N, C-alpha and C positions, 0 to 999 in steps of 0.2 A: 329590381334591386332593393329595394326603401325596404319589404321586409329582412331582408337581411340584415341591411343597416339597421334597423331597430333591436333585432337581435346581438350584433356584436354590440351596440351601446349599452345594452341590458345589461349581458355577462361580463363589460366593462366596469358597469356599475356594481355589479354584485363583486366583482373583486375587488372592487376599492372599496367597499364596506368592511370585508375583510381585514384589509389593509389598514382600514383606519381602526378596526381594534386593538392594530400592533403598533400604534401610533407609530406608521412608517411614513416619514415627509417626503412623497414622491409624483412626480408626473408624467402621464401615460398618455402619448401622441399615436394618434390612429395613421390610417396611410393616406387616408384625407386632409390629414393635419390637424382635426380636432382633437380639443386637450381638456384631459380628465388628471383632477390633482386630488389627491388626499389631503392636503394642508393650504394655508394661505402661504406661509412661509416660511424658509431656510427647505427649500427644496433644494439638493444637492443633485438628486438624479433621475436621470429620465427615462422612461422605456420607450423606444421608436418601435410600433408594430412596422416591420415591414414585407409581409402574407399574411393574407386574411384566413389563411391555416392557422396561424395564434390564437383564434378565438376555437378550436377547439379547444385547445386545453384551458381555455376558462371555463366550460362545458361544466366541467369537477376535476379544476386544479389539486393537483397533489405532484409528489415528489416525481414521478414519469414525467408527466402527462406537460410540466411545465421544463422540466430539465431536457427532455424532447426537444421541445417547442426553441429551446436555446440554441439548445447543438444542429438543428435543421436549419438554423439561422432564417426564423420567423421572426427574431426583434433583437436589436440590439440595446445596449442600455451606454448611455452617455453617464459617464461618471466613473467610480473605483465599484465596479461589479463585487469586488470583496466586503466592499463598506455597504453595498446596496443588504448583501445578504445575510451581514453579521446583525442588520434593522429587521431585516424579513426572517431570521433565524431559520427553524426550521418547515417554511413553508417549501422550499424547493426541493431540497432532495434527501430529507432524514425519516421523513412518514414512507409507510412502510403499504405496500398494498400486497393485495391476495396473489397467491401464483397462480400462472394461467393454466391451461390445462394440458399446453403445449412444451412447459417447462419438464413437468411429471413425466410425461410421455418419452421426449427426449432422453431425461435420466436415465427411464426405464430402460428402453431400447438400446442406447450407444454402450459398450462397455468402457469402465471405470475409465482406465488406462487412455484407449483411445479419445475419449471429452476433456479428458487432463493434458493431452498433447496439444488438442486442439484449441483449450482454452488459453493456454501459456502461448500458443502462436498468433493470436488474436491479440494477446496484448503488446508482447514483446518483438515480434517480426515485424515492427513499424523500424524504419531506419535508423541505425544507430546514432547518424549524425544528428538526428533530430533530437533524442536524449540528451546527448552531450551539451547541446546548445542549452538545458536549463539542469544538467545534471554537473557541468561543469567536468575538470581534469580525473578527478577518482570515479567518476560514473559509480556513485555510489546513491541506488533508488532505496531508498530507506531512513530510516531516522539517525541523524548524527550527535551528537555530542558537544553542547557548545560549552566550554570552559569560563566563558568571558561574553558579555554583550557585544564587544569589539571583534569577537571569532568568527572568522569567514567561512564560509559555507564547506569549502576544499577541508580547512582543519580541522573542522567539524567532525566530518566521514573522517578522517586520517584518525583521529582521538578515540573515533567510535570504533575503526576496527582494533586499534590497537587497545583496546578494552576488551574486547572480547580474546586477543592473541592473551594478554596478561590473565585471564580469569580461567582461561584453557589450560595457564601454565605451560604452554607450549613449552620444547626444548629442543635443543639442536639434533636432527634428523628422525625425528618423528612422522609416522603418515597421519595427515589431516584431510578428514573428507568433507568437501563440503556441499552441501546439498541445496540446490537451486542457485548458481554459483553467478548468478547473474553472467555480468562482460567480464566478471574474473577478479575485476579488483579485491576481493579481499584474497582469493588464492595467491594475486603475484604480490599484495600488501606481507600476507605471511611467509611466505617463500623467501621474500628480499630480508624483512626482519627480523625473521628468528630462524632461521634456515633448516626449514619445515620442506618435506617432501607433500603435495596437494593432488587429489583427486579430486575435481568439480567435476558435479551434473546438472545440465540443464536440460530442458525439454524444444528449447528455442534455436533453433541452427542460424540465427541473425547472432544472437548472443554469441553462438561457440566459436562463430567466424571472427568476432571484433576480439573476444579474448584470446584468442590463438595466436592474432598479430600481435596483440599487446604485449603477450606473452615473450614472442621470439624480438620484439625489439628491445624487452627489458633482459635478453637473454637467460631467461628461465625455462627454457624448454626442457631442460633432463629434470626441473624439478615440479614442473606442473604437468600434468596431464587430464583435458577438458575432454569430456562424456557425453554426446545424447544417452540419455538414460532415463528412463523412469525407479524411483526412489524403491519401487516394487522386485525392480531389477539386479538389486545390488549383489545378489549370489554368494559367494564366502570369503570374501574377501574380509579382512580387520584391521581397524585402522585405531590407531592410540587416541585419536581425540576428533569430534565431528564439529561439524558447524552446521547450523541451519539461519539464514539471515535475510529471513524478508521472502518465505517461504510455504509457511506454514501454512498462510493465511488461503492458500493454494488446496489444503489436502482435502477440508471439509469434516464435519461433524461426526459421521458413522466411517469414515475411515481413519480417523485419529489414531484410536489403541493400534491398531497394523500399525503404522507408523511410526508408532514410539516402539513395537517392538521391534522391526525391521533393523533402525536406529542401534535397539538396545543388543540383539543380535548381532550386529557389524562393528560393536566396540568391542575392545579388549576390556579384560576384568579390568578394573580400578580405575578408566578409561572416564573422559570428560565430555559432555556434551550439550554444546549451548545453543540454546531455541531462544532466536531472536523475533518479535511476534507482536502483532497488533488484535489487541482482547477488545471484547467488546465488555461494556458496565449496562446493557439494556437488554432487558429481557424481549424477544421479540412473540409476536403473538403465533402459535401455533399458524401453518398454510399462508404466514405473508413473509414477503422478501421487501427487500429495496429494488424494484425493479430496473431503475433508472443504470443503477449500478452494475446489478448483475446482464442488464443486456449490454451497455456503452464502456464498460472499463471494466470490472473483474467477471468476469462469466465463471461460474462457478469456483468463485471465491465464498470463503464462508467463516466468521469472526468468531471467536469462542471466550467464553467465559475465564478467566486466570485461573482460579478455582478446579474447575475441570479440565484445564491442561494439566494440572496440578495432579490431580487424581487418580488421570487415565497413565501420566508416565510413573506415577506409582505404582501403579498396580501392572505395566509391564515391568516391573522391579527397578525400576532408578529409585534413586533418593536425590532429593529436591538440597541442594549447598545453598544455592543463593537465588533471591530472585527482587529484580530491579526494576521500579517504574520510570520508564525517561519519558512519560509523558507530555512534559514542558518542552522539551528537547524536541519534537517532531512539531510543537507547532511553529517554531521558528525556524525549524529544518524546512517547511509547507510555503513558509513564509518567505524563503530566497529560492525556492525554487517557481514560484509566483511571481514574484518581482522579475525574476530574471527570460520568464517566459515572456511577460509582457512588454519588457525594452529589447525582447531579440523577435518580439510577434511577425516582424519583416522578413527575417532569415527563417524564421520555423516554414512561414507557409511557401515558400520556395522547395522545402521537403515534405510537408505534410498537405492534406487540402484544410479548408478553411473549420469542415466538420470536426476532424480529428482536431485541430488545434480548441477548437470550445469544448469538446470531449474532456481533455485533460486539463484544463483551464477550467472548467466547472466541477471536475471532481477535487481538485486540489483546493479550491476555496470550500469545499463543504466538507473535504477532512480534517479540514484548518478548522473549521467551527464546532465538528464532534468533537476533537481534542479540546478545543477549550473548554468548551461546555462537559467536559468529561463522559461522554458519552462511548468512549473509545479511549484506550490506552495503550503503549507500548512497553511489553516487559522483559526484557531478558534472564533464563530461566537459564541457569549452569545445574545440570543433571552428574550425579555419578554412579558409574555401576559398579555397587559392591559386590565382594569377593560372596559367593553364597554363604560361608564357612565364619566368612567375614574376619577370617585371620590374620589377616595383610591389608585391612583396613589404612589406607593412609589418614594423617591427620593433615588436615588442611586448617589453616590459620584466617581468623577474621582479616578482610581487605582492610579494617581499623585497625588492628592493632598494632603496634609501635617493634613487632618481631616479625613482620610478616616483609618480605624481603622480596618474593617470587612475583608477585604484583602489585608491590607499590611504584 
């Protein structure tokens, strides 16, 4: 055992040297109770090592190894993990690793549609009650819009949905397609408040079942239809307006042009398409990935630059009418989710394993920091399908115009 202990001590000391460079006041307690400190005072956080497997993560500490060690319960943290993450900054989740050969192979041999369904089911087929504990009554699993510092999470989600409805200029009796409809929150909101007929598509059976019960309870079954359907299989149906709220991240760069073409084909002339999506502001090295997120949280997910999305939409026939960045609102949204998760941890652990709790917990914390550091953003892009000859192009007033009434 002595050689092993010496190795553990060596890796701990090397890790502490790394943290010292970042000036992180931290105490690490190994499984034998030995203490290793990065500072003499102001120590608010402690890492409690619970399993010797933790030391494997210190051989080459990076986003994947440390994130995986936390998820598997090899260590716990005394104090606020969110605060510690902010101190350590990009040491836990934000660094990239080379793609593994297995990733390349699985993507090559598995058909895209099959892979997409598997990826969505991995993330969203967790019990809906689990999500409800931190998402609240709206079940909004993307950025809310906070009109004030005192706005509640539910208010922020409802405000976000109303902004989308107004940007789309939804009118009584119109047909709306909601791509990646989740648990049906936006479909219910649009049908209830703007009297439109909604078709929502998802790849998650758990989400579909939840949405249909919600729709029935609201007495909206005659106005909303939820389908298990890949966007590639939309067919010949034409819609007045189309929304995609928080699903584009699952499409991937290689499929995005085809995605825009299919949406364009499914939209009537003069129709509007709202894409609400996370974008990246950081260029990733070719052949690299964020292995922790790809394995544990969003397998198959991929973020794109805002200008690349706009260019692809334009080449598909769309015209950009409006682009708005909600980055600061996502910081508030994630903070609300984290606080609710931590307060309701006991209830959550009755529904899912500690492993699942840790995956979501650390993912939300890492995402919050990424938004705060401007590594990622949240854009609402409003696209317009103009007529080919532009003979009947509508006039859209700026939302800042005093004469605008449709989205005021």
